[in-house]
C-alpha positions in Angstrom: -0.3 0.4 0.5 1.6 3.2 -1.1 0.6 6.4 1.1 2.4 9.0 -1.3 3.2 9.4 -5.2 6.8 8.7 -6.1 7.0 11.0 -9.1 7.4 14.7 -8.4 6.0 17.4 -10.4 7.5 20.4 -10.9 5.0 24.0 -9.2 5.6 27.2 -11.1 6.9 29.5 -8.8 4.7 33.0 -8.0 5.9 36.0 -9.8 8.5 34.0 -11.9 8.9 31.7 -15.2 11.3 29.1 -13.9 10.1 25.9 -13.1 10.5 24.6 -9.7 9.8 21.5 -8.1 8.7 23.7 -4.5 7.1 27.1 -4.1 8.8 30.0 -2.6 7.5 31.3 0.3 7.3 35.1 0.3 6.1 35.8 3.3 9.1 34.6 5.4 10.9 37.5 5.1 8.6 40.1 5.7 8.1 41.6 9.2 5.5 39.9 11.3 3.5 43.2 12.2 3.2 44.7 9.0 5.5 47.3 10.0 9.0 47.6 10.8 10.6 49.4 13.7 11.5 53.0 13.0 15.4 54.3 13.3 13.9 57.3 14.9 11.9 55.7 18.0 9.1 58.2 20.3 9.9 58.1 24.1 7.3 56.2 24.8 8.2 53.4 22.6 12.0 53.3 23.8 10.7 53.4 27.4 8.5 49.9 26.7 12.1 48.7 24.9 14.0 49.6 27.9 11.8 47.9 30.3 11.9 44.8 28.4 15.5 45.0 27.9 15.3 45.0 31.7 12.9 42.5 32.4 14.8 39.8 30.1 17.8 38.9 31.8 18.8 35.5 34.0 18.5 35.0 37.3 21.2 36.2 39.7 23.5 33.5 40.9 23.0 34.6 44.3 19.3 34.4 44.7 19.1 30.6 43.2 21.5 29.7 46.4 19.8 30.9 48.8 18.6 27.7 50.8 14.6 28.4 50.5 14.6 29.1 46.7 12.7 26.8 44.8 12.9 29.4 41.9 15.8 27.7 39.4 15.4 30.0 36.3 13.4 33.1 34.4 10.5 32.0 33.9 9.1 35.4 31.2 12.5 35.0 29.2 12.1 36.1 25.7 14.0 35.4 23.0 13.9 38.6 20.5 13.5 36.6 17.3 11.0 34.1 18.5 9.1 36.4 20.5 7.9 39.8 19.4 6.8 42.4 22.1 4.0 43.6 20.0 4.7 47.7 20.1 
């Protein structure tokens, strides 16, 4: 019983005349929320970014070494590429 086809039919990519065996995802290189962060930011935007940068740090080692501390890591840690701030 065969669940898949062994022959690959080339598909035409959008907007070009060449034939490729796959489709090109053109939305991959676009920004996530439709806007690019301007180089001249308002003070409000800059303040939000500064607060997010302060919060995005690991726990201090002395806090982890406390005897009654059950917290081992910062659960709200944010990666700049995976999770966006939506501002």
